[in-house]
C-alpha positions as CSV (number, residue, x, y, z in Angstrom):
1,M,161.6,44.2,-165.6
2,S,162.0,47.7,-167.1
3,R,159.4,50.4,-167.0
4,R,159.3,53.4,-169.2
5,L,156.9,56.4,-169.1
6,V,156.4,58.4,-172.3
7,S,154.1,61.2,-173.4
8,L,151.2,60.6,-175.8
9,T,152.0,61.6,-179.4
10,L,150.3,60.8,-182.7
11,D,152.9,58.0,-183.0
12,T,152.3,56.5,-179.5
13,L,148.6,56.9,-180.0
14,E,148.8,53.6,-182.0
15,D,149.8,51.8,-178.8
16,L,146.5,52.5,-177.1
17,P,144.1,49.5,-177.0
18,T,142.1,49.4,-180.2
19,R,138.8,50.1,-178.4
20,C,140.3,53.2,-176.8
21,R,141.8,54.5,-180.1
22,Q,138.4,54.3,-181.6
23,C,136.6,55.9,-178.6
24,V,135.5,59.6,-178.8
25,H,133.3,59.5,-175.7
26,W,135.3,62.4,-174.0
27,E,136.6,64.2,-177.1
28,L,133.2,65.0,-178.7
29,D,129.8,66.1,-177.4
30,P,127.2,63.3,-177.4
31,V,125.6,64.3,-180.7
32,S,128.9,64.6,-182.5
33,A,130.2,61.4,-181.0
34,E,127.1,59.5,-182.3
35,R,127.6,61.1,-185.7
36,A,131.3,60.1,-185.8
37,C,130.5,56.5,-184.9
38,A,127.7,56.3,-187.5
39,A,130.2,57.6,-190.1
40,G,132.3,54.5,-189.4
41,D,135.7,55.9,-188.3
42,P,135.8,57.7,-185.0
43,G,139.5,56.9,-184.8
44,L,140.1,59.8,-187.2
45,E,138.2,62.2,-184.9
46,K,140.3,60.9,-182.0
47,E,143.5,61.5,-183.9
48,A,142.3,65.0,-184.9
49,W,141.5,65.8,-181.2
50,V,144.9,64.6,-180.0
51,S,146.7,66.6,-182.7
52,Q,144.8,69.8,-181.9
53,T,145.3,69.5,-178.2
54,L,149.0,68.9,-178.6
55,L,149.4,71.9,-180.8
56,E,147.3,74.3,-178.7
57,W,147.9,73.1,-175.1
58,G,150.7,70.5,-175.1
59,S,151.0,67.0,-173.7
60,C,147.6,65.4,-173.0
61,G,148.5,61.8,-172.2
62,K,151.0,59.4,-170.7
63,L,151.8,55.8,-171.6
64,V,153.8,53.2,-169.6
65,Y,155.7,50.4,-171.2
66,V,156.9,47.3,-169.4
67,D,159.7,45.5,-171.1
68,G,158.7,47.3,-174.3
69,M,155.1,46.3,-174.1
70,P,152.3,49.0,-173.8
71,A,150.9,48.3,-170.3
72,G,148.7,51.3,-169.5
73,F,147.8,54.9,-170.3
74,V,146.1,58.0,-169.0
75,M,144.7,61.0,-170.9
76,Y,144.1,64.5,-169.6
77,A,143.3,68.1,-170.7
78,P,141.6,71.3,-169.6
79,P,137.8,70.9,-169.3
80,A,137.4,73.3,-172.2
81,Y,138.9,70.7,-174.5
82,V,136.6,67.9,-173.2
83,P,132.9,68.6,-174.2
84,R,131.6,65.5,-172.4
85,S,132.8,67.0,-169.1
86,M,129.7,69.1,-168.8
87,A,127.4,66.1,-169.2
88,F,127.9,64.8,-165.6
89,P,125.7,65.5,-162.6
90,T,128.8,66.4,-160.6
91,S,130.1,69.0,-163.2
92,P,131.7,71.4,-163.6
93,V,135.4,70.7,-163.0
94,S,137.1,73.3,-160.8
95,A,138.7,76.2,-162.6
96,D,142.2,75.5,-161.2
97,A,142.2,71.8,-162.3
98,A,142.9,69.7,-165.4
99,L,140.6,66.8,-166.1
100,L,141.9,63.3,-166.2
101,T,139.5,61.7,-168.6
102,M,140.6,58.1,-168.8
103,A,143.0,55.7,-167.0
104,H,143.6,52.2,-168.0
105,V,146.1,49.5,-167.0
106,V,146.3,46.3,-169.1
107,P,144.9,43.5,-166.8
108,N,148.1,41.4,-167.1
109,F,150.0,44.3,-165.6
110,A,147.5,45.3,-162.9
111,G,148.6,45.5,-159.3
112,G,152.2,46.5,-160.0
113,G,151.9,50.2,-159.2
114,L,151.6,51.4,-162.8
115,G,148.5,53.4,-162.1
116,R,150.3,55.5,-159.5
117,M,153.3,55.8,-161.8
118,L,151.1,57.2,-164.5
119,V,149.3,59.6,-162.2
120,Q,152.6,60.9,-160.8
121,G,153.8,61.4,-164.4
122,V,150.7,63.6,-165.1
123,A,151.3,65.5,-161.8
124,R,154.9,66.3,-162.7
125,D,153.8,67.5,-166.2
126,L,151.0,69.7,-164.9
127,T,153.0,71.2,-162.0
128,K,155.5,72.6,-164.6
129,R,152.5,74.3,-166.3
130,G,151.3,75.9,-163.0
131,I,148.2,73.8,-162.6
132,K,147.3,73.0,-159.0
133,A,145.1,69.9,-159.2
134,I,143.8,67.0,-161.3
135,E,140.1,66.1,-161.2
136,A,138.3,63.1,-162.6
137,F,134.8,61.7,-162.8
138,G,134.9,58.2,-161.4
139,D,132.5,55.3,-161.9
140,A,131.3,54.1,-158.5
141,K,129.6,51.1,-160.1
142,F,132.2,50.2,-162.7
143,G,131.4,47.0,-164.6
144,D,127.7,46.9,-163.8
145,S,125.4,45.7,-166.5
146,D,123.7,49.1,-166.8
147,D,126.9,50.8,-167.7
148,R,126.0,53.3,-170.4
149,T,129.5,54.8,-170.8
150,G,131.0,51.7,-172.6
151,G,133.8,51.5,-170.0
152,C,135.1,55.0,-170.9
153,L,135.3,56.0,-167.2
154,A,137.8,54.6,-164.8
155,P,136.5,53.0,-161.5
156,A,136.2,55.5,-158.7
157,D,138.1,53.1,-156.5
158,F,141.1,53.4,-158.8
159,F,141.3,57.1,-158.2
160,L,140.9,56.8,-154.5
161,S,143.7,54.2,-154.4
162,V,146.1,56.6,-156.0
163,G,145.4,59.6,-153.7
164,F,142.3,61.3,-155.1
165,K,139.6,62.6,-152.6
166,T,135.9,62.9,-153.3
167,V,134.9,66.6,-153.7
168,R,131.4,66.1,-155.1
169,P,129.7,62.8,-154.0
170,H,127.3,60.9,-156.3
171,P,126.0,57.4,-156.2
172,R,127.4,56.7,-159.7
173,Y,129.6,59.5,-160.9
174,P,131.5,61.2,-158.0
175,R,133.9,63.9,-158.9
176,L,137.3,63.4,-157.4
177,R,140.4,65.6,-156.9
178,L,144.1,65.2,-156.4
179,E,146.2,68.2,-155.2
180,L,149.4,68.0,-157.2
181,R,151.6,68.7,-154.2
182,T,150.1,65.5,-152.7
183,A,150.8,63.5,-155.8
184,L,154.5,64.5,-155.7
185,S,154.9,64.3,-151.9
186,W,155.9,60.6,-151.8
187,K,158.8,61.3,-154.1
188,S,159.8,64.3,-152.2
189,D,159.7,62.4,-148.9
190,V,161.9,59.7,-150.3
191,E,164.4,62.2,-151.6
192,Y,164.6,64.0,-148.3
193,A,165.1,60.7,-146.4
194,L,167.9,59.7,-148.9
195,E,169.6,63.1,-148.5
196,K,169.6,62.8,-144.7
197,L,171.0,59.3,-145.0
198,L,173.8,60.3,-147.4
199,G,174.5,63.5,-145.4
200,S,175.2,61.4,-142.4
201,M,177.8,59.3,-144.2
202,S,181.4,60.3,-144.8
203,P,182.9,60.4,-148.3
204,E,185.0,57.3,-147.7
205,T,181.9,55.4,-146.6
206,L,180.1,56.4,-149.8
207,L,183.0,55.3,-152.0
208,R,183.8,51.9,-150.5
209,P,182.0,49.3,-148.4
210,V,182.5,49.2,-144.7
211,R,184.5,46.1,-143.8
212,P,183.8,44.4,-140.5
213,A,186.5,44.6,-137.9
214,P,188.5,41.4,-137.6
215,A,187.7,39.2,-134.6
216,T,190.3,39.2,-131.8
217,R,191.2,36.4,-129.5
218,S,191.9,37.0,-125.9
219,T,195.2,35.6,-124.8
220,P,195.1,33.4,-121.7
221,G,197.0,35.0,-118.7
């Protein structure tokens, strides 16, 4: 099973689930979002937002493919690019953080670590830009019948499972935060352990397998 992580572009935007391609919950303020939906094609507004964000700020999403099939995605941007971010009771997002707006893994691929893979991809990207943390608004009652967001928020439990910590509690919309050094620490720890292991082995051991010594028989006296 091959996994491939790529950045969101106008071309890969087509690989988002149809409902997500047509959703402008985060990209527009509530009034503009309603107007776009009433006009009948919010997908054009979504495309325009992605295009502008790519031009002005850079990569704003990651997709993961499993055996060539789109299996999940995340989207993120500075809070200034996300008008809806100010509509939450746990706003505002910290000044040193980017906002992860949406995270989704296709149900058939859930439970395989793709969520953590996506978040680590975001962490590597943002670290290069000098950003210290990712924050997100989670839905603590994801899937309830009174969900007024249309499923545009990810479950708070998802963020907690990939290393986020709650920084502003709320019974429905907690704000959560992931320090980027924490997100990258697992990879660093593995690399360090591997370097120690390789450092303790001689070049000959690295180049060829170690053969067991032949058994010897004791000669009767």
